[in-house]
N, CA and C atoms as a LAMMPS dump frame, in Angstrom:
ITEM: TIMESTEP
0
ITEM: NUMBER OF ATOMS
330
ITEM: BOX BOUNDS ff ff ff
-5.0000000000000000e+02 5.0000000000000000e+02
-5.0000000000000000e+02 5.0000000000000000e+02
-5.0000000000000000e+02 5.0000000000000000e+02
ITEM: ATOMS id mol type element x y z
1 1 1 N 218.546 148.976 -314.053
2 1 2 C 217.943 150.064 -313.315
3 1 3 C 216.51 150.253 -313.771
4 2 1 N 215.629 150.362 -312.811
5 2 2 C 214.213 150.475 -313.102
6 2 3 C 213.694 151.849 -312.688
7 3 1 N 212.721 152.344 -313.425
8 3 2 C 212.095 153.62 -313.083
9 3 3 C 211.31 153.482 -311.78
10 4 1 N 210.615 152.368 -311.645
11 4 2 C 209.773 152.159 -310.47
12 4 3 C 210.392 151.095 -309.56
13 5 1 N 210.435 151.393 -308.283
14 5 2 C 210.998 150.468 -307.298
15 5 3 C 210.204 149.16 -307.282
16 6 1 N 208.9 149.235 -307.457
17 6 2 C 208.064 148.029 -307.453
18 6 3 C 208.455 147.089 -308.583
19 7 1 N 208.741 147.65 -309.763
20 7 2 C 209.15 146.804 -310.887
21 7 3 C 210.462 146.104 -310.589
22 8 1 N 211.365 146.804 -309.94
23 8 2 C 212.655 146.207 -309.576
24 8 3 C 212.452 145.034 -308.61
25 9 1 N 211.567 145.21 -307.65
26 9 2 C 211.289 144.137 -306.693
27 9 3 C 210.717 142.914 -307.394
28 10 1 N 209.773 143.138 -308.302
29 10 2 C 209.173 142.012 -309.026
30 10 3 C 210.206 141.325 -309.919
31 11 1 N 211.052 142.104 -310.553
32 11 2 C 212.102 141.544 -311.406
33 11 3 C 213.043 140.667 -310.577
34 12 1 N 213.468 141.167 -309.434
35 12 2 C 214.381 140.4 -308.578
36 12 3 C 213.721 139.111 -308.093
37 13 1 N 212.445 139.203 -307.796
38 13 2 C 211.723 138.008 -307.347
39 13 3 C 211.682 136.962 -308.456
40 14 1 N 211.38 137.387 -309.67
41 14 2 C 211.335 136.46 -310.801
42 14 3 C 212.726 135.883 -311.078
43 15 1 N 213.747 136.696 -310.919
44 15 2 C 215.115 136.214 -311.122
45 15 3 C 215.447 135.113 -310.115
46 16 1 N 214.989 135.263 -308.893
47 16 2 C 215.184 134.222 -307.882
48 16 3 C 214.509 132.93 -308.323
49 17 1 N 213.304 133.046 -308.851
50 17 2 C 212.58 131.867 -309.32
51 17 3 C 213.32 131.196 -310.461
52 18 1 N 213.854 131.984 -311.352
53 18 2 C 214.615 131.429 -312.473
54 18 3 C 215.813 130.632 -311.963
55 19 1 N 216.454 131.12 -310.923
56 19 2 C 217.599 130.408 -310.357
57 19 3 C 217.204 129.045 -309.81
58 20 1 N 216.006 128.924 -309.251
59 20 2 C 215.532 127.62 -308.788
60 20 3 C 215.418 126.65 -309.953
61 21 1 N 214.907 127.135 -311.068
62 21 2 C 214.766 126.279 -312.249
63 21 3 C 216.14 125.854 -312.759
64 22 1 N 217.066 126.778 -312.824
65 22 2 C 218.423 126.437 -313.279
66 22 3 C 219.083 125.428 -312.348
67 23 1 N 218.906 125.605 -311.058
68 23 2 C 219.468 124.65 -310.093
69 23 3 C 218.831 123.269 -310.261
70 24 1 N 217.522 123.23 -310.423
71 24 2 C 216.834 121.943 -310.607
72 24 3 C 217.318 121.244 -311.868
73 25 1 N 217.494 121.991 -312.941
74 25 2 C 218.035 121.401 -314.179
75 25 3 C 219.433 120.816 -313.956
76 26 1 N 220.25 121.558 -313.235
77 26 2 C 221.601 121.092 -312.938
78 26 3 C 221.546 119.763 -312.185
79 27 1 N 220.732 119.697 -311.122
80 27 2 C 220.637 118.478 -310.333
81 27 3 C 220.091 117.316 -311.155
82 28 1 N 219.136 117.604 -312.019
83 28 2 C 218.621 116.547 -312.89
84 28 3 C 219.707 116.064 -313.851
85 29 1 N 220.499 116.985 -314.361
86 29 2 C 221.57 116.63 -315.297
87 29 3 C 222.632 115.731 -314.702
88 30 1 N 222.849 115.865 -313.398
89 30 2 C 223.86 115.013 -312.755
90 30 3 C 223.19 113.898 -311.943
91 31 1 N 221.922 113.685 -312.224
92 31 2 C 221.121 112.601 -311.648
93 31 3 C 221.021 112.645 -310.12
94 32 1 N 221.001 113.834 -309.577
95 32 2 C 220.761 114.016 -308.142
96 32 3 C 219.284 114.389 -307.978
97 33 1 N 218.463 113.368 -308.085
98 33 2 C 217.028 113.58 -308.154
99 33 3 C 216.434 114.127 -306.855
100 34 1 N 216.964 113.713 -305.716
101 34 2 C 216.45 114.229 -304.443
102 34 3 C 216.737 115.724 -304.322
103 35 1 N 217.932 116.147 -304.747
104 35 2 C 218.265 117.573 -304.706
105 35 3 C 217.385 118.371 -305.67
106 36 1 N 217.137 117.792 -306.841
107 36 2 C 216.271 118.456 -307.815
108 36 3 C 214.862 118.587 -307.258
109 37 1 N 214.368 117.524 -306.615
110 37 2 C 213.032 117.551 -306.036
111 37 3 C 212.949 118.578 -304.909
112 38 1 N 213.971 118.645 -304.067
113 38 2 C 213.997 119.635 -302.978
114 38 3 C 213.982 121.051 -303.534
115 39 1 N 214.746 121.253 -304.585
116 39 2 C 214.813 122.569 -305.215
117 39 3 C 213.449 122.954 -305.792
118 40 1 N 212.804 122.021 -306.455
119 40 2 C 211.493 122.295 -307.04
120 40 3 C 210.432 122.503 -305.961
121 41 1 N 210.545 121.788 -304.846
122 41 2 C 209.594 121.978 -303.74
123 41 3 C 209.74 123.376 -303.146
124 42 1 N 210.984 123.827 -302.979
125 42 2 C 211.214 125.186 -302.462
126 42 3 C 210.687 126.223 -303.446
127 43 1 N 210.885 125.965 -304.733
128 43 2 C 210.389 126.857 -305.778
129 43 3 C 208.86 126.938 -305.729
130 44 1 N 208.209 125.801 -305.587
131 44 2 C 206.751 125.761 -305.511
132 44 3 C 206.251 126.553 -304.296
133 45 1 N 206.943 126.426 -303.181
134 45 2 C 206.57 127.159 -301.977
135 45 3 C 206.664 128.676 -302.201
136 46 1 N 207.735 129.113 -302.864
137 46 2 C 207.884 130.538 -303.162
138 46 3 C 206.805 131.032 -304.123
139 47 1 N 206.478 130.229 -305.118
140 47 2 C 205.415 130.615 -306.053
141 47 3 C 204.07 130.74 -305.339
142 48 1 N 203.789 129.81 -304.432
143 48 2 C 202.538 129.883 -303.674
144 48 3 C 202.5 131.139 -302.806
145 49 1 N 203.638 131.482 -302.225
146 49 2 C 203.732 132.705 -301.426
147 49 3 C 203.485 133.936 -302.301
148 50 1 N 204.04 133.932 -303.494
149 50 2 C 203.86 135.045 -304.422
150 50 3 C 202.389 135.177 -304.827
151 51 1 N 201.736 134.045 -305.067
152 51 2 C 200.318 134.079 -305.415
153 51 3 C 199.499 134.684 -304.279
154 52 1 N 199.828 134.34 -303.035
155 52 2 C 199.132 134.922 -301.882
156 52 3 C 199.365 136.431 -301.831
157 53 1 N 200.603 136.833 -302.091
158 53 2 C 200.919 138.268 -302.092
159 53 3 C 200.116 139.006 -303.153
160 54 1 N 200.003 138.419 -304.327
161 54 2 C 199.241 139.042 -305.419
162 54 3 C 197.772 139.195 -305.012
163 55 1 N 197.197 138.142 -304.417
164 55 2 C 195.791 138.217 -303.995
165 55 3 C 195.598 139.272 -302.911
166 56 1 N 196.531 139.327 -301.954
167 56 2 C 196.427 140.318 -300.894
168 56 3 C 196.542 141.734 -301.45
169 57 1 N 197.522 141.959 -302.325
170 57 2 C 197.709 143.281 -302.93
171 57 3 C 196.483 143.687 -303.732
172 58 1 N 195.853 142.732 -304.379
173 58 2 C 194.682 143.03 -305.197
174 58 3 C 193.451 143.34 -304.345
175 59 1 N 193.324 142.687 -303.204
176 59 2 C 192.153 142.882 -302.344
177 59 3 C 192.242 144.157 -301.509
178 60 1 N 193.444 144.585 -301.214
179 60 2 C 193.633 145.699 -300.295
180 60 3 C 193.737 147.026 -301.026
181 61 1 N 193.141 148.061 -300.436
182 61 2 C 193.312 149.414 -300.965
183 61 3 C 194.773 149.849 -300.874
184 62 1 N 195.485 149.294 -299.908
185 62 2 C 196.9 149.64 -299.707
186 62 3 C 197.803 148.928 -300.712
187 63 1 N 197.277 147.939 -301.417
188 63 2 C 198 147.257 -302.491
189 63 3 C 199.341 146.665 -302.071
190 64 1 N 200.332 146.854 -302.929
191 64 2 C 201.649 146.268 -302.707
192 64 3 C 202.369 146.884 -301.513
193 65 1 N 201.972 148.075 -301.101
194 65 2 C 202.579 148.672 -299.911
195 65 3 C 202.304 147.799 -298.693
196 66 1 N 201.103 147.26 -298.602
197 66 2 C 200.755 146.364 -297.5
198 66 3 C 201.618 145.106 -297.542
199 67 1 N 201.752 144.525 -298.71
200 67 2 C 202.567 143.317 -298.865
201 67 3 C 204.019 143.608 -298.477
202 68 1 N 204.545 144.729 -298.945
203 68 2 C 205.933 145.095 -298.631
204 68 3 C 206.132 145.279 -297.13
205 69 1 N 205.185 145.938 -296.486
206 69 2 C 205.307 146.157 -295.033
207 69 3 C 205.263 144.828 -294.278
208 70 1 N 204.411 143.924 -294.728
209 70 2 C 204.337 142.615 -294.082
210 70 3 C 205.643 141.843 -294.255
211 71 1 N 206.258 141.977 -295.42
212 71 2 C 207.54 141.3 -295.663
213 71 3 C 208.657 141.949 -294.835
214 72 1 N 208.604 143.278 -294.684
215 72 2 C 209.621 143.988 -293.907
216 72 3 C 209.534 143.653 -292.423
217 73 1 N 208.304 143.49 -291.919
218 73 2 C 208.11 143.201 -290.5
219 73 3 C 207.059 142.096 -290.359
220 74 1 N 207.494 140.842 -290.488
221 74 2 C 206.525 139.742 -290.452
222 74 3 C 205.837 139.568 -289.089
223 75 1 N 206.339 140.239 -288.043
224 75 2 C 205.69 140.125 -286.731
225 75 3 C 204.408 140.939 -286.677
226 76 1 N 204.258 141.913 -287.571
227 76 2 C 203.06 142.753 -287.605
228 76 3 C 202 142.057 -288.453
229 77 1 N 201.133 141.274 -287.811
230 77 2 C 200.175 140.469 -288.552
231 77 3 C 198.753 141.013 -288.543
232 78 1 N 198.514 142.152 -287.892
233 78 2 C 197.184 142.73 -287.873
234 78 3 C 196.961 143.481 -289.184
235 79 1 N 196.41 142.774 -290.166
236 79 2 C 196.264 143.329 -291.511
237 79 3 C 195.388 144.572 -291.555
238 80 1 N 194.283 144.546 -290.858
239 80 2 C 193.351 145.683 -290.897
240 80 3 C 194.022 146.924 -290.322
241 81 1 N 194.681 146.764 -289.188
242 81 2 C 195.357 147.9 -288.56
243 81 3 C 196.48 148.429 -289.451
244 82 1 N 197.267 147.532 -290.015
245 82 2 C 198.364 147.944 -290.892
246 82 3 C 197.842 148.623 -292.156
247 83 1 N 196.789 148.073 -292.735
248 83 2 C 196.192 148.677 -293.926
249 83 3 C 195.683 150.085 -293.616
250 84 1 N 195.002 150.247 -292.482
251 84 2 C 194.503 151.569 -292.089
252 84 3 C 195.642 152.553 -291.87
253 85 1 N 196.715 152.082 -291.277
254 85 2 C 197.882 152.946 -291.066
255 85 3 C 198.447 153.436 -292.396
256 86 1 N 198.568 152.543 -293.352
257 86 2 C 199.092 152.904 -294.679
258 86 3 C 198.165 153.907 -295.361
259 87 1 N 196.865 153.647 -295.307
260 87 2 C 195.903 154.548 -295.947
261 87 3 C 195.903 155.926 -295.288
262 88 1 N 196.044 155.956 -293.962
263 88 2 C 196.139 157.246 -293.257
264 88 3 C 197.408 157.997 -293.649
265 89 1 N 198.499 157.277 -293.786
266 89 2 C 199.755 157.914 -294.215
267 89 3 C 199.591 158.525 -295.603
268 90 1 N 198.916 157.822 -296.477
269 90 2 C 198.687 158.351 -297.834
270 90 3 C 197.82 159.603 -297.794
271 91 1 N 196.769 159.572 -296.98
272 91 2 C 195.882 160.74 -296.861
273 91 3 C 196.659 161.934 -296.315
274 92 1 N 197.492 161.682 -295.315
275 92 2 C 198.276 162.765 -294.706
276 92 3 C 199.239 163.384 -295.712
277 93 1 N 199.807 162.581 -296.579
278 93 2 C 200.734 163.122 -297.594
279 93 3 C 199.99 163.978 -298.604
280 94 1 N 198.761 163.615 -298.924
281 94 2 C 197.983 164.364 -299.908
282 94 3 C 197.374 165.631 -299.318
283 95 1 N 197.111 165.608 -298.031
284 95 2 C 196.445 166.724 -297.356
285 95 3 C 197.474 167.812 -297.051
286 96 1 N 197.209 169.051 -297.484
287 96 2 C 198.161 170.135 -297.162
288 96 3 C 198.146 170.39 -295.661
289 97 1 N 199.273 170.801 -295.142
290 97 2 C 199.345 171.055 -293.705
291 97 3 C 198.513 172.282 -293.352
292 98 1 N 197.986 172.326 -292.157
293 98 2 C 197.141 173.44 -291.705
294 98 3 C 197.933 174.743 -291.639
295 99 1 N 199.21 174.657 -291.278
296 99 2 C 200.045 175.852 -291.204
297 99 3 C 200.135 176.538 -292.562
298 100 1 N 200.34 175.762 -293.612
299 100 2 C 200.446 176.346 -294.957
300 100 3 C 199.127 176.966 -295.401
301 101 1 N 198.018 176.321 -295.045
302 101 2 C 196.709 176.862 -295.424
303 101 3 C 196.458 178.206 -294.754
304 102 1 N 196.749 178.31 -293.454
305 102 2 C 196.469 179.562 -292.742
306 102 3 C 197.387 180.673 -293.215
307 103 1 N 198.644 180.377 -293.534
308 103 2 C 199.53 181.432 -294.041
309 103 3 C 199.114 181.852 -295.444
310 104 1 N 198.598 180.933 -296.248
311 104 2 C 198.093 181.276 -297.581
312 104 3 C 196.874 182.199 -297.461
313 105 1 N 195.999 181.916 -296.493
314 105 2 C 194.81 182.751 -296.298
315 105 3 C 195.174 184.148 -295.849
316 106 1 N 196.189 184.255 -295.003
317 106 2 C 196.644 185.573 -294.555
318 106 3 C 197.175 186.387 -295.714
319 107 1 N 197.928 185.776 -296.58
320 107 2 C 198.515 186.485 -297.703
321 107 3 C 197.436 186.94 -298.668
322 108 1 N 196.403 186.121 -298.848
323 108 2 C 195.332 186.487 -299.764
324 108 3 C 194.534 187.672 -299.231
325 109 1 N 194.358 187.77 -297.913
326 109 2 C 193.541 188.841 -297.351
327 109 3 C 194.29 190.185 -297.32
328 110 1 N 195.57 190.187 -297.518
329 110 2 C 196.348 191.431 -297.462
330 110 3 C 196.314 192.177 -298.738
């Protein structure tokens, strides 16, 4: 159990990578070299994908939220629009609602 959901996601991803290594070792041990090579090729592809995700998260103000949204809905490929949507959602969460502000002002004036 992790305190942060992001840490749990990264841990699970690394665990998947570890399984590729264990599978490749198994195939090498029983001299199934083509299977070992296929396993390592798939592992390399996942690592390259992870590196792209890291670069994207680092470049974007939306960070890992952008990467997660892209993984959740791979059909949504407009990065700028998606990033702006995420940033607007964050601003809206931080901004107090207008209703609360006006009721606070009324109470102060009484």
